[in-house]
C-alpha positions as a Python dict, from the first residue, in 0.01 Angstrom:
ca = {
    (1, 'M'): (0, 0, 0),
    (2, 'V'): (-154, -270, -149),
    (3, 'D'): (-209, -307, -498),
    (4, 'A'): (-552, -391, -736),
    (5, 'H'): (-443, -460, -1064),
    (6, 'L'): (-749, -394, -1381),
    (7, 'R'): (-838, -610, -1668),
    (8, 'L'): (-934, -375, -1903),
    (9, 'K'): (-1248, -174, -1723),
    (10, 'T'): (-1275, -447, -1418),
    (11, 'I'): (-1140, -396, -1108),
    (12, 'N'): (-973, -713, -936),
    (13, 'T'): (-1097, -722, -578),
    (14, 'E'): (-923, -1031, -491),
    (15, 'D'): (-644, -850, -384),
    (16, 'I'): (-832, -619, -167),
    (17, 'K'): (-1023, -796, 121),
    (18, 'N'): (-1144, -541, 405),
    (19, 'L'): (-1119, -205, 522),
    (20, 'I'): (-1096, -243, 853),
    (21, 'I'): (-1216, 14, 1205),
    (22, 'G'): (-1503, 182, 1119),
    (23, 'G'): (-1476, 599, 1126),
    (24, 'Q'): (-1076, 535, 1106),
    (25, 'T'): (-842, 808, 879),
    (26, 'G'): (-439, 776, 778),
    (27, 'I'): (-520, 397, 716),
    (28, 'D'): (-298, 274, 453),
    (29, 'G'): (-387, 300, 85),
    (30, 'I'): (-513, 91, -217),
    (31, 'R'): (-345, 200, -527),
    (32, 'F'): (-559, 78, -875),
    (33, 'V'): (-315, -33, -1129),
    (34, 'L'): (-422, 21, -1484),
    (35, 'A'): (-265, -40, -1858),
    (36, 'S'): (-215, 245, -2044),
    (37, 'S'): (-421, 224, -2312),
    (38, 'V'): (-815, 43, -2278),
    (39, 'N'): (-1011, 8, -2554),
    (40, 'G'): (-812, 255, -2826),
    (41, 'E'): (-805, 532, -2479),
    (42, 'D'): (-459, 662, -2418),
    (43, 'L'): (-525, 649, -2013),
    (44, 'T'): (-153, 799, -1983),
    (45, 'N'): (-305, 1159, -2062),
    (46, 'A'): (-170, 1420, -1854),
    (47, 'S'): (-467, 1623, -1895),
    (48, 'F'): (-686, 1368, -1709),
    (49, 'T'): (-811, 1444, -1350),
    (50, 'W'): (-897, 1082, -1189),
    (51, 'Y'): (-1147, 1009, -942),
    (52, 'L'): (-1300, 726, -707),
    (53, 'Q'): (-1647, 766, -649),
    (54, 'Y'): (-1758, 544, -359),
    (55, 'K'): (-2114, 465, -186),
    (56, 'N'): (-2207, 264, 182),
    (57, 'K'): (-2497, 11, 183),
    (58, 'Y'): (-2708, 388, 268),
    (59, 'G'): (-2613, 546, -24),
    (60, 'Q'): (-2358, 785, 123),
    (61, 'G'): (-2046, 869, -28),
    (62, 'E'): (-1820, 1114, -253),
    (63, 'S'): (-1638, 1111, -522),
    (64, 'V'): (-1264, 1205, -452),
    (65, 'V'): (-968, 1325, -627),
    (66, 'L'): (-676, 1046, -688),
    (67, 'D'): (-285, 1070, -739),
    (68, 'A'): (-182, 978, -1048),
    (69, 'T'): (133, 851, -1185),
    (70, 'V'): (261, 686, -1504),
    (71, 'E'): (494, 435, -1435),
    (72, 'D'): (683, 138, -1680),
    (73, 'N'): (423, 228, -1872),
    (74, 'L'): (90, 180, -1634),
    (75, 'V'): (-116, 388, -1470),
    (76, 'K'): (-108, 421, -1114),
    (77, 'L'): (-367, 573, -903),
    (78, 'T'): (-388, 608, -546),
    (79, 'W'): (-641, 641, -318),
    (80, 'V'): (-679, 697, 119),
    (81, 'P'): (-978, 641, 220),
    (82, 'D'): (-1110, 878, 438),
    (83, 'S'): (-1392, 855, 763),
    (84, 'L'): (-1699, 824, 551),
    (85, 'A'): (-1522, 599, 315),
    (86, 'T'): (-1491, 351, 649),
    (87, 'Q'): (-1743, 497, 915),
    (88, 'V'): (-2027, 266, 798),
    (89, 'P'): (-1986, -176, 812),
    (90, 'G'): (-2054, -358, 521),
    (91, 'R'): (-2076, -356, 144),
    (92, 'L'): (-1861, -77, -4),
    (93, 'Q'): (-1906, 8, -396),
    (94, 'I'): (-1656, 156, -591),
    (95, 'Q'): (-1578, 280, -928),
    (96, 'L'): (-1295, 473, -1086),
    (97, 'Y'): (-1397, 756, -1443),
    (98, 'A'): (-1131, 992, -1542),
    (99, 'T'): (-1243, 1344, -1666),
    (100, 'I'): (-1075, 1617, -1951),
    (101, 'V'): (-1142, 1971, -1964),
    (102, 'E'): (-1218, 2055, -2359),
    (103, 'G'): (-1269, 2389, -2517),
    (104, 'V'): (-1157, 2707, -2352),
    (105, 'G'): (-1304, 2987, -2174),
    (106, 'E'): (-1666, 2999, -2133),
    (107, 'A'): (-1679, 2730, -2381),
    (108, 'A'): (-1466, 2505, -2182),
    (109, 'V'): (-1699, 2147, -2025),
    (110, 'V'): (-1589, 1868, -1858),
    (111, 'T'): (-1670, 1539, -2031),
    (112, 'T'): (-1646, 1194, -1875),
    (113, 'R'): (-1364, 1016, -2107),
    (114, 'W'): (-1310, 666, -1915),
    (115, 'V'): (-1540, 484, -1649),
    (116, 'S'): (-1430, 155, -1455),
    (117, 'E'): (-1689, -136, -1397),
    (118, 'P'): (-1834, -100, -1065),
    (119, 'A'): (-1691, -375, -784),
    (120, 'L'): (-1741, -382, -421),
    (121, 'I'): (-1512, -444, -93),
    (122, 'Y'): (-1592, -418, 248),
    (123, 'V'): (-1548, -212, 559),
    (124, 'Q'): (-1543, -404, 909),
    (125, 'E'): (-1501, -333, 1241),
    (126, 'N'): (-1309, -437, 1555),
    (127, 'L'): (-1066, -687, 1396),
    (128, 'S'): (-693, -674, 1298),
    (129, 'P'): (-545, -274, 1324),
    (130, 'D'): (-457, -325, 985),
    (131, 'P'): (-660, -126, 768),
    (132, 'I'): (-590, -386, 503),
    (133, 'I'): (-613, -724, 532),
    (134, 'Q'): (-360, -902, 196),
    (135, 'T'): (-378, -1228, 188),
    (136, 'E'): (-48, -1414, 129),
    (137, 'L'): (-145, -1794, 238),
    (138, 'S'): (-463, -1916, 300),
    (139, 'V'): (-558, -2122, 609),
    (140, 'F'): (-604, -2423, 457),
    (141, 'D'): (-270, -2393, 354),
    (142, 'Y'): (-121, -2314, 668),
    (143, 'Y'): (-302, -2584, 871),
    (144, 'L'): (-163, -2839, 576),
    (145, 'T'): (219, -2726, 617),
    (146, 'M'): (193, -2696, 992),
    (147, 'Y'): (80, -3088, 1046),
    (148, 'S'): (229, -3207, 726),
    (149, 'S'): (582, -3122, 931),
    (150, 'F'): (464, -3458, 1149),
    (151, 'K'): (462, -3668, 915),
    (152, 'E'): (743, -3567, 699),
    (153, 'A'): (1001, -3627, 1054),
    (154, 'A'): (799, -3945, 1102),
    (155, 'E'): (904, -4009, 731),
    (156, 'A'): (1236, -3914, 790),
    (157, 'A'): (1286, -4201, 1081),
    (158, 'A'): (1188, -4442, 852),
    (159, 'A'): (1438, -4357, 625),
    (160, 'A'): (1659, -4348, 867),
    (161, 'A'): (1562, -4640, 1010),
    (162, 'L'): (1600, -4820, 629),
    (163, 'A'): (1950, -4684, 608),
    (164, 'S'): (2074, -4918, 998),
    (165, 'A'): (1910, -5236, 853),
    (166, 'Q'): (2083, -5162, 537),
    (167, 'A'): (2382, -5078, 735),
    (168, 'A'): (2333, -5409, 920),
    (169, 'E'): (2342, -5624, 658),
    (170, 'S'): (2667, -5529, 485),
    (171, 'S'): (2798, -5548, 831),
    (172, 'K'): (2804, -5934, 900),
    (173, 'D'): (3200, -5917, 958),
    (174, 'N'): (3142, -5759, 1312),
    (175, 'A'): (2782, -5906, 1466),
    (176, 'A'): (2822, -5747, 1774),
    (177, 'Q'): (2844, -5386, 1574),
    (178, 'S'): (2575, -5519, 1338),
    (179, 'E'): (2299, -5632, 1622),
    (180, 'T'): (2351, -5258, 1802),
    (181, 'N'): (2288, -5160, 1487),
    (182, 'A'): (2020, -5342, 1453),
    (183, 'A'): (1868, -5240, 1744),
    (184, 'Q'): (1921, -4879, 1692),
    (185, 'S'): (1729, -4933, 1369),
    (186, 'A'): (1431, -5101, 1538),
    (187, 'A'): (1444, -4776, 1804),
    (188, 'A'): (1422, -4599, 1501),
    (189, 'S'): (1147, -4763, 1319),
    (190, 'G'): (902, -4781, 1642),
    (191, 'D'): (984, -4456, 1697),
    (192, 'A'): (859, -4336, 1330),
    (193, 'A'): (569, -4520, 1355),
    (194, 'I'): (467, -4356, 1667),
    (195, 'V'): (527, -4021, 1491),
    (196, 'S'): (375, -4109, 1180),
    (197, 'Q'): (8, -4219, 1371),
    (198, 'E'): (32, -3918, 1580),
    (199, 'A'): (69, -3679, 1267),
    (200, 'E'): (-195, -3863, 1093),
    (201, 'A'): (-425, -3868, 1370),
    (202, 'L'): (-373, -3475, 1444),
    (203, 'I'): (-435, -3405, 1080),
    (204, 'N'): (-759, -3610, 1058),
    (205, 'A'): (-852, -3444, 1371),
    (206, 'K'): (-799, -3098, 1210),
    (207, 'L'): (-850, -3073, 852),
    (208, 'L'): (-1173, -3211, 829),
    (209, 'G'): (-1174, -3174, 422),
    (210, 'A'): (-1497, -3015, 253),
    (211, 'F'): (-1858, -3077, 351),
    (212, 'A'): (-2206, -2832, 267),
    (213, 'A'): (-2289, -2761, 596),
    (214, 'D'): (-2099, -2740, 964),
    (215, 'P'): (-1943, -3048, 1140),
    (216, 'A'): (-2161, -3125, 1479),
    (217, 'T'): (-1876, -3184, 1672),
    (218, 'A'): (-1529, -3074, 1617),
    (219, 'S'): (-1189, -3005, 1837),
    (220, 'A'): (-1071, -2652, 1865),
    (221, 'G'): (-903, -2513, 1527),
    (222, 'A'): (-1043, -2793, 1312),
    (223, 'V'): (-1107, -2641, 998),
    (224, 'Y'): (-1295, -2715, 675),
    (225, 'Y'): (-1401, -2587, 370),
    (226, 'N'): (-1779, -2514, 320),
    (227, 'T'): (-1843, -2633, -35),
    (228, 'V'): (-2244, -2406, -29),
    (229, 'Q'): (-2059, -2101, 111),
    (230, 'K'): (-1745, -2099, -50),
    (231, 'V'): (-1572, -1987, 224),
    (232, 'L'): (-1286, -2200, 454),
    (233, 'K'): (-1417, -2253, 848),
    (234, 'V'): (-1255, -2232, 1155),
    (235, 'Y'): (-1404, -2425, 1486),
    (236, 'D'): (-1354, -2190, 1764),
    (237, 'A'): (-1396, -2406, 2150),
    (238, 'D'): (-1463, -2136, 2366),
    (239, 'S'): (-1836, -2047, 2190),
    (240, 'S'): (-1886, -2366, 1998),
    (241, 'T'): (-1936, -2222, 1653),
    (242, 'W'): (-1792, -2217, 1327),
    (243, 'K'): (-1629, -1923, 1200),
    (244, 'V'): (-1512, -1752, 839),
    (245, 'A'): (-1145, -1802, 843),
    (246, 'Y'): (-878, -1510, 706),
    (247, 'A'): (-525, -1512, 755),
    (248, 'D'): (-212, -1311, 660),
    (249, 'A'): (167, -1343, 692),
    (250, 'S'): (178, -1307, 1071),
    (251, 'Q'): (-128, -1436, 1214),
    (252, 'V'): (-448, -1712, 1147),
    (253, 'G'): (-756, -1632, 1292),
    (254, 'Y'): (-1124, -1618, 1200),
    (255, 'D'): (-1413, -1328, 1151),
    (256, 'N'): (-1721, -1325, 1399),
    (257, 'V'): (-1991, -1318, 1141),
    (258, 'S'): (-2251, -1156, 1379),
    (259, 'S'): (-2100, -846, 1427),
    (260, 'G'): (-1899, -779, 1067),
    (261, 'L'): (-1927, -946, 673),
    (262, 'E'): (-2116, -1228, 683),
    (263, 'S'): (-1960, -1530, 464),
    (264, 'T'): (-2270, -1525, 241),
    (265, 'D'): (-2201, -1111, 127),
    (266, 'L'): (-2004, -1165, -139),
    (267, 'Q'): (-2228, -1430, -282),
    (268, 'E'): (-2539, -1223, -253),
    (269, 'A'): (-2354, -884, -407),
    (270, 'V'): (-2250, -1079, -682),
    (271, 'D'): (-2609, -1185, -756),
    (272, 'E'): (-2736, -866, -707),
    (273, 'L'): (-2511, -692, -960),
    (274, 'N'): (-2559, -976, -1206),
    (275, 'T'): (-2948, -984, -1162),
    (276, 'K'): (-3003, -633, -1069),
    (277, 'K'): (-2687, -439, -1256),
    (278, 'I'): (-2684, -96, -1365),
    (279, 'T'): (-2491, 0, -1680),
    (280, 'R'): (-2411, 304, -1809),
    (281, 'P'): (-2615, 360, -2175),
    (282, 'T'): (-2440, 477, -2472),
    (283, 'S'): (-2364, 816, -2465),
    (284, 'T'): (-2573, 1062, -2615),
    (285, 'D'): (-2508, 1454, -2528),
    (286, 'K'): (-2708, 1571, -2288),
    (287, 'A'): (-2956, 1303, -2277),
    (288, 'I'): (-3216, 1217, -2013),
    (289, 'P'): (-3178, 856, -1877),
    (290, 'R'): (-3444, 651, -1793),
    (291, 'F'): (-3457, 344, -1612),
    (292, 'S'): (-3570, 7, -1774),
    (293, 'G'): (-3858, -148, -1664),
    (294, 'T'): (-3769, -491, -1709),
    (295, 'S'): (-3349, -530, -1661),
    (296, 'G'): (-3319, -197, -1416),
    (297, 'D'): (-3078, -88, -1672),
    (298, 'I'): (-2978, 293, -1758),
    (299, 'Q'): (-3132, 409, -2118),
    (300, 'N'): (-3123, 666, -2297),
    (301, 'S'): (-3481, 821, -2363),
    (302, 'G'): (-3466, 1004, -2661),
    (303, 'V'): (-3537, 1307, -2531),
    (304, 'T'): (-3244, 1583, -2481),
    (305, 'I'): (-3197, 1911, -2273),
    (306, 'D'): (-2969, 2168, -2477),
    (307, 'D'): (-2791, 2426, -2265),
    (308, 'S'): (-3045, 2690, -2297),
    (309, 'G'): (-3312, 2429, -2148),
    (310, 'N'): (-3438, 2336, -2467),
    (311, 'I'): (-3630, 1972, -2449),
    (312, 'T'): (-3579, 1779, -2831),
    (313, 'P'): (-3841, 1641, -2932),
    (314, 'T'): (-4085, 1850, -2827),
    (315, 'G'): (-4461, 1780, -2680),
    (316, 'I'): (-4582, 1541, -2392),
    (317, 'F'): (-4817, 1302, -2418),
    (318, 'L'): (-5144, 1359, -2171),
    (319, 'G'): (-5421, 1115, -2093),
    (320, 'G'): (-5272, 888, -2452),
    (321, 'A'): (-5049, 824, -2660),
    (322, 'S'): (-5199, 953, -2995),
    (323, 'T'): (-5177, 1299, -3131),
    (324, 'A'): (-5476, 1471, -2976),
    (325, 'N'): (-5279, 1375, -2699),
    (326, 'L'): (-5032, 1560, -2748),
    (327, 'L'): (-4946, 1921, -2552),
    (328, 'D'): (-4645, 2046, -2811),
    (329, 'D'): (-4643, 2417, -2766),
    (330, 'Y'): (-4687, 2658, -2458),
    (331, 'E'): (-4582, 3054, -2436),
    (332, 'E'): (-4652, 3367, -2225),
    (333, 'G'): (-4615, 3689, -2375),
    (334, 'S'): (-4702, 4103, -2434),
    (335, 'W'): (-4881, 4248, -2717),
    (336, 'T'): (-5046, 4601, -2802),
    (337, 'P'): (-5383, 4619, -2951),
    (338, 'V'): (-5436, 4833, -3204),
    (339, 'L'): (-5800, 5036, -3307),
    (340, 'S'): (-5927, 5065, -3654),
    (341, 'N'): (-6230, 5123, -3825),
    (342, 'T'): (-6474, 5319, -3550),
    (343, 'Y'): (-6831, 5343, -3539),
    (344, 'Q'): (-7041, 5618, -3434),
    (345, 'S'): (-6908, 5769, -3090),
    (346, 'F'): (-6629, 5499, -3037),
    (347, 'P'): (-6282, 5740, -3024),
    (348, 'T'): (-6031, 5698, -3237),
    (349, 'E'): (-5776, 5821, -3036),
    (350, 'I'): (-5615, 5666, -2716),
    (351, 'A'): (-5325, 5725, -2512),
    (352, 'S'): (-5174, 5397, -2437),
    (353, 'S'): (-5301, 5012, -2504),
    (354, 'R'): (-5099, 4733, -2341),
    (355, 'G'): (-5160, 4359, -2356),
    (356, 'K'): (-5063, 4008, -2258),
    (357, 'Y'): (-5148, 3642, -2395),
    (358, 'I'): (-5114, 3312, -2311),
    (359, 'K'): (-5074, 3011, -2567),
    (360, 'I'): (-5118, 2663, -2477),
    (361, 'G'): (-5131, 2446, -2810),
    (362, 'N'): (-5296, 2630, -3067),
    (363, 'L'): (-5556, 2781, -2815),
    (364, 'V'): (-5489, 3189, -2707),
    (365, 'V'): (-5678, 3405, -2420),
    (366, 'C'): (-5584, 3782, -2499),
    (367, 'H'): (-5615, 4010, -2221),
    (368, 'F'): (-5643, 4403, -2322),
    (369, 'E'): (-5592, 4748, -2149),
    (370, 'I'): (-5692, 5019, -2392),
    (371, 'E'): (-5678, 5411, -2227),
    (372, 'F'): (-5872, 5683, -2390),
    (373, 'N'): (-5758, 6015, -2478),
    (374, 'T'): (-6046, 6188, -2549),
    (375, 'T'): (-6333, 6484, -2432),
    (376, 'S'): (-6655, 6364, -2248),
    (377, 'V'): (-6805, 6127, -2509),
    (378, 'S'): (-7063, 5927, -2402),
    (379, 'V'): (-7126, 5544, -2516),
    (380, 'V'): (-7410, 5448, -2687),
    (381, 'I'): (-7524, 5099, -2827),
    (382, 'D'): (-7405, 4959, -3053),
    (383, 'D'): (-7037, 5182, -3077),
    (384, 'R'): (-6778, 4976, -3211),
    (385, 'A'): (-6464, 4943, -3344),
    (386, 'I'): (-6169, 4676, -3429),
    (387, 'I'): (-5879, 4537, -3255),
    (388, 'T'): (-5571, 4454, -3483),
    (389, 'S'): (-5239, 4339, -3427),
    (390, 'L'): (-5336, 3979, -3221),
    (391, 'P'): (-5011, 3772, -3111),
    (392, 'F'): (-5107, 3468, -3375),
    (393, 'V'): (-5350, 3469, -3696),
    (394, 'I'): (-5698, 3322, -3593),
    (395, 'D'): (-5798, 3007, -3748),
    (396, 'L'): (-6200, 3045, -3849),
    (397, 'W'): (-6393, 2749, -3851),
    (398, 'G'): (-6628, 2969, -3993),
    (399, 'L'): (-6751, 3310, -4042),
    (400, 'N'): (-6715, 3499, -3701),
    (401, 'D'): (-6682, 3126, -3589),
    (402, 'G'): (-6456, 3096, -3245),
    (403, 'S'): (-6490, 3167, -2833),
    (404, 'G'): (-6566, 3566, -2858),
    (405, 'R'): (-6613, 3696, -2471),
    (406, 'S'): (-6751, 4030, -2363),
    (407, 'V'): (-6558, 4329, -2283),
    (408, 'I'): (-6636, 4552, -1952),
    (409, 'Y'): (-6596, 4899, -1948),
    (410, 'N'): (-6582, 5066, -1624),
    (411, 'T'): (-6609, 5451, -1556),
    (412, 'T'): (-6546, 5650, -1219),
    (413, 'A'): (-6929, 5723, -1194),
    (414, 'S'): (-7086, 5521, -965),
    (415, 'G'): (-7290, 5282, -1187),
    (416, 'S'): (-7193, 5378, -1501),
    (417, 'N'): (-7064, 5095, -1706),
    (418, 'A'): (-7091, 4971, -2101),
    (419, 'F'): (-7059, 4618, -2205),
    (420, 'F'): (-6852, 4500, -2529),
    (421, 'D'): (-6887, 4201, -2683),
    (422, 'A'): (-6580, 4052, -2879),
    (423, 'L'): (-6619, 3843, -3237),
    (424, 'L'): (-6391, 3743, -3485),
    (425, 'G'): (-6427, 3979, -3749),
    (426, 'G'): (-6135, 3749, -3957),
    (427, 'S'): (-5830, 3587, -4001),
    (428, 'A'): (-5619, 3895, -3812),
    (429, 'S'): (-5875, 4124, -3568),
    (430, 'V'): (-6150, 4114, -3372),
    (431, 'L'): (-6488, 4332, -3335),
    (432, 'L'): (-6550, 4464, -3055),
    (433, 'Y'): (-6922, 4658, -3012),
    (434, 'C'): (-7156, 4787, -2693),
    (435, 'I'): (-7453, 4557, -2625),
    (436, 'H'): (-7523, 4702, -2256),
    (437, 'I'): (-7487, 5030, -2102),
    (438, 'D'): (-7608, 5072, -1689),
    (439, 'G'): (-7612, 5486, -1608),
    (440, 'S'): (-7445, 5700, -1857),
    (441, 'P'): (-7073, 5603, -1911),
    (442, 'N'): (-6872, 5806, -2122),
    (443, 'Y'): (-6467, 5770, -2295),
    (444, 'A'): (-6296, 6072, -2121),
    (445, 'S'): (-6000, 5944, -2001),
    (446, 'R'): (-6113, 5589, -1914),
    (447, 'F'): (-6005, 5264, -1964),
    (448, 'L'): (-6140, 4983, -2144),
    (449, 'T'): (-6034, 4659, -2003),
    (450, 'G'): (-6136, 4267, -2148),
    (451, 'Y'): (-6068, 3953, -2282),
    (452, 'F'): (-6120, 3682, -2606),
    (453, 'T'): (-5988, 3358, -2634),
    (454, 'Y'): (-5935, 3193, -3079),
    (455, 'H'): (-5791, 2909, -3218),
    (456, 'T'): (-5484, 2986, -3405),
    (457, 'L'): (-5302, 2741, -3724),
    (458, 'V'): (-5131, 2453, -3578),
    (459, 'G'): (-4759, 2546, -3584),
    (460, 'E'): (-4793, 2920, -3525),
}
């Protein structure tokens, strides 16, 4: 289990190097450690449900519930990566968030109360069987420790030689012993010099220093720091190439950059986050988000949709941004036509009537059907009637002004039809009058069907 600590809302990914072996399950977990309170939010709230959302480089991923515990005033969230999280090599974006259920019954709503900043980890394949590499000792320090031991041995031998020389100086009373001590001292000094030279040569051959590009030649196992890629590299004599190095507590090795995580991936990810980051907008309940055309950030659009599907503010602009381009109303419905003030032979009694309307902005289109309940009464030119109970008030621009259309009356007798025109008769009625007759139509148990259009007042 590897701990990844958070500072405020930022995940410290230094503690997490790589997820290993694409597609494996049952691998070690990551435990995220948070403070008990961040920006005034109590993260120890037992009502919180914690999630981790992840996406791979192809946009695949999901949100998984985390096991949350509180220990020593710290919140600890445990995630065991599944096969979907590890099956695709490359960068894996992760983010933590907490939700809470507010309200009860049908009024209960799940809201997000806390979200961390996004972070990147990486999935690699065909490397160490350990699923998560935890760096305990850098490669440079490893080699420095190994090769410095030679130098320490040389210094110890030199110190022994100096002690022998001092002993020889103080043993003048025993010349023979002094000569012996001097010979041993000289031999030790010579050995120390040889060891020191070998150690220095080995260190110089293996620890090359810092460069902006790979050195042209090197011996097997040589190490240097690349100042451009910001990584430590080891020379592989078998392939005659430099490879990115990593280390753990038990081994030192290198990563095959051609098949796994490349050394430039981390810097590219940082650059991408800095230049194309997506930030969570200031919370507005039920707001529709939009992307900024300049920064790429998610912003609130100022448009909201409530639980009933109502959009606020109302209206959309089509073809321009002026008032004339604003479509702020659309409605469909039913209405019941009522006949009044009939003239000549137009019947006063009807069996039934019905109608439909469509309102777009302030334009109203009405369709209707009237069934007569009368004996055989012939239709004559200039038969008239007034239709009332319109669905909306008429906006008259002038007397009888509007968009009147003819109404057709069909009988069962072949070739017998009567045609009516529709004129706006005021703010709440339409006048129908017969203008043409084909054959000998009558009203007996017949249907009068038609339509008319008009403008209504703004805001109706």
